N, C-alpha and C positions, 0 to 999 in steps of 0.2 A: 569076721565077727564085728558087730556094731557096738561101739563103745559109748555112743551117745554124744561124743565130742564132735564139734563142728570140724570139718576138714578143709584144708586149703586146696587150691587147684591142683597141687602136686600130690594130694592124698595124705598130707601130714596133719597131725592133730593140731588144732588151733586152740589156744587157751580160751576158756569161756570168758566173755566180757561181763559187764554188770547186769546183763539180762535185758537191757533196754532194746537191743537190736540183735537180730540173728547175725552171726559172724560170717555167714556165707552171702548175705545180702550186699548189694552194691552200696548201701548206705554207710557201711563202716569203713569202706576203703577211702584212703586219702585221695583228695582230688589230684588229678594229674597236674604236675608242675609244668608250666610253660617255661621255655628258655627265656633268657633276657630279651628285653624288647630291642629290636634292631636300632642301631645308632643312626642318627642323621649324618650326612656328609660333614657338616660342621663339627659335630661331636667327635667323629672319627678323626678329623684333622686335628682337633684340639688334643685328643688323647695321644696321637702320634707325635705331635709337637712336644707335649709334656714328656713323653718317653725319651725323645731326642734330647731335650733340654736337661733332663735329669740323669742322662747316661754318664757314668763315671769315665767313659772313654772319650778322648778327643774326637770330634766328628764335625764335618761340614758338608753342605750341599752346594754344588756349583753348576754353572751353565756351560762349562767347557772353557770359560775364560775368567770368570769372576765368582767370588763367594756370594751365594744367595742367602745362606743362613749358617750360623755356627753355634756350637753349644759352649757353655761356660768352661767346661773341661779343656776345650781347645784354647780358649782365650787365656786361661791360666797357664797352660803348657807353653804358649808363645809369649807370655809375659804381659798380656793385656789385662785391663781391669774389667772390660765388658765384651761380651760376644758381639755386640753391635759394632764395635770398633773394626771387626773383620769383614763386615758386609760391604761388598763392592770392591774388595781388595783383589788384585790379580792373583790367580792361583799359581802363576809362575813365580811369585814372590816367595813361595814356600820352597822353591828349588834353589840349591846353591848355584851361583853364577857359572861355575865350570860345568856343572851338570846341565844347566840350561843351554849353554852353547853346544854341548854334545848332543842334547836332545834335538835342538833345531837342525844340526847337521844331519842327523839320522833321518829326520822327517823330510828334509829337503832332498836327501839322496833317495829316499823311498819315492817321492813324487817324481823325481827325474826318471827313476827306473820304471815306474808305472806309465809315465808318458811315453817312454821309448817302447814299452810293450804294446800300448794302445796304438801307436803309430805302426808298429810291426804288423799287427793283425788288421790294420786298416780301419780301426774304429775312430781314430783321432787324426785330424789333418791339421798340422801346425800352421799351415798357410791360412787356414780359416778356423781359428781356435774357438770362437764363440765363447761359451761359458763352461765347458766340460771340466776343465782342470780346476777352476775356482769352485765349482760345485763339489768335485771330489775332495778338495781341501776342506770345505765346510763339513762334508759327510764324515771324513776321517777325524776332524777336530771334535765333532760330537761323540764319535766312537771312542776316542782317546785310546788308541791301541797301545798295548804294552810293548816292551822291547821284543819279546818273542813274537807277538803278532806283526810287528813291523818286519821282522825277519821272514815271517811266512809270506807276507805280501811281496817282499822283495824277491823271495825264492820263486814265487809264481811268475813274477815279471821276468826274472832271469830265464826261467824255463821256456817261456813264450818266445823270448828273443833268441835264445840258443836254438830251439827247434826250428825256427824260421831260417836262421843262418845255416843250419845243417842241411835243410831241404834245398836252400838256394845253392849250396856248395855241391850237392849231388846232381842237381839239374845242370849246373855249369860244367861238370866233369863228364857228361855223356858225350 
């Protein structure tokens, strides 16, 4: 049954307007809203920097060796008056000396283990070292492996060395 009321696309009654336009015509629909205009890279960087600076949590960005930028929350946490005071500071200065020594020992042991594994599989020749180990050091310095990740790498190296030793023992026993 026709009520004389305009209907929506779903068949529901639409209240009559002021009579100036037909409710089913496209003229009465709201114009489609466009999303926000895309931000320029500079605006995106400025927003990200503002978010970083205003964060209530202490935070810093580093290059693996030194602080590149820090927020005011970190400066306050560490007793500095300005976040700029922290730029250029070695990230190792945030680690207690005892922990620093332990960390260096673990990393050196990992490199020794990796070098032994690479020699075992014939990938590295210590007589002609070239730059492999220094490149591996840089790679792992950028990666900043956690204690668990260092343990994984050492476990892989140990497995390589052990398997080769087992195979050599079996061949010699024949």
